[in-house]
N, C-alpha and C positions, 0 to 999 in steps of 0.2 A: 504494500500500500504506500501511498505518498500523497503529499499536498503540493500544490503549485503556488509558489510565491514569486512574484515579479518575473514570471516566465521560467523559473527554475523549479525542477522537481526535487522535493525534499522527502527522503524515505521516512515512513512511520511504521509503527508496529500494527498488528491486527486490531489493537484496541485504541489506535489513534495517537499514541505517544511518539514524539520524535525519537528516531533511532540514535541520533547524535545531538547532545546538548549544544554543541557549537553551531548547529544549523539554525538555532533560534534567532529571531529578530522580532522587533515590534510588528513588522509586517506579517511574519509567520503567526504571531499571536492573534492578530486580527483575522487571519484566514481560519485558524482553528476555532476562534470564538464565533465567527460567522457560521461555521459548520455546527457548532453546539448551540446556536441561537442565543448567544450571550452578547448583549450590547455593552461594550467596555466603557466604563466611566472612570473618573479619577480614583474612586475607591477600589475598583477592580485592579487598576494599575498599581496601587499601593500594595495590595495583597500579592499580586504577581511578582512585583519587585522584591517583596519580603521573602517569598518562597525561593526566588532565584538567589538572593543574597545568602539565605540559610544553606542552600544546597552547595553553592559555589564556594562560599567563604567559611563554612562550618562543617567540613568533612562529609559532605553528602547528606546532611540532615534534611529530613522532610517532615516538618511539624504536622501534628494531627490538628483536627479542628479545635479542640480545647486549647491547645497552645496558641493557635492562630487568633482565637478570640482575645486572649490576653495581650498578644502582640499588637493587634489592630486597635484595641482599646487605647493603648499607649500612643500609637502612631496618630490616631484621630483625636486623641485627648477627649475620649468619650466613654465614660464609665457604663453607659447603657448598652454598649456593644455586647451581643450574645451570639450564640450559635445561629439563631434565626436570622440575625443581621447578615451573617456571612452566607447562609443558605439562600437568602434573598438575592445575593450577588451571584452565587454559583450553586444553582439548584441541584447539580449533579454531584455535590460534595465539595466544599471549599478546598480541602487538601488534595483531592484527586482530580476534579475537573479544573481547579485552579492550577494544579501542577501540570496538567496536560497542556493548558494554554500557556503556561510559563516555560514550556519546552523541557520539562524535567522527565526523567525516566519514571515508569510506573512504580508506585510505592509497593513494596512487598509486605508492608505492615499488615498484621492480622486484624487490627481494630482495637477498640477499647482505649484505655488510658495507658 
């Protein structure tokens, strides 16, 4: 499978994750988001950038939704942020769907905390 970004084919896995993190760009994120029917806002980009930063600069860390809630509450300086807030942005799961749009590999986490 693949996506087409600016005329270039970028390989993806059967579940839609980029095969190579280095192939990601904001244009690629927009293509994936369009396929997922997610319209990217500033808050979407905040979460995407946080996921990428954690993965690239923290030894491949892929935070779960509970951890993302805490991080985004700090980023947005909004104590009312909860899981629903993030699911409103990424209905397919903030950590998984957000990670796919962020160009990260599929998380192998089993779930839970």
